[in-house]
C-alpha positions as CSV (number, residue, x, y, z in Angstrom):
1,G,5.8,7.3,61.7
2,R,6.0,11.0,61.2
3,C,7.3,10.9,57.6
4,R,4.4,8.7,56.4
5,R,1.9,11.1,58.0
6,L,3.6,14.1,56.3
7,A,3.5,12.3,53.0
8,K,-0.2,11.5,53.4
9,D,-1.0,15.2,54.2
10,W,1.1,16.2,51.2
11,E,-0.9,13.9,48.9
12,K,-4.1,15.3,50.3
13,S,-3.1,18.8,49.7
14,I,-2.0,18.0,46.2
15,A,-5.2,16.3,45.5
16,S,-7.3,19.2,46.7
17,A,-5.2,21.7,44.7
18,E,-5.7,19.6,41.6
19,A,-9.5,19.5,42.3
20,W,-9.5,23.3,42.7
21,I,-7.7,23.7,39.4
22,Y,-10.1,21.3,37.7
23,V,-13.1,23.3,39.0
24,A,-11.5,26.6,37.9
25,H,-11.0,25.2,34.4
26,I,-14.6,24.1,34.2
27,R,-15.8,27.5,35.3
28,L,-13.8,29.1,32.6
29,L,-15.1,26.7,30.0
30,T,-18.7,27.2,31.0
31,R,-18.2,31.0,31.0
32,R,-16.8,30.8,27.5
33,L,-19.7,28.6,26.3
34,A,-22.2,30.9,27.9
35,R,-20.7,33.8,26.0
36,A,-20.6,32.1,22.6
């Protein structure tokens, strides 16, 4: 029902937030490597 759909949306938003953080970390790392 509704609870399950909410849980699925929550999982999706967490997954996208984790992906965004991952991308941000990679950008930081590449910037550091480019500077070195």
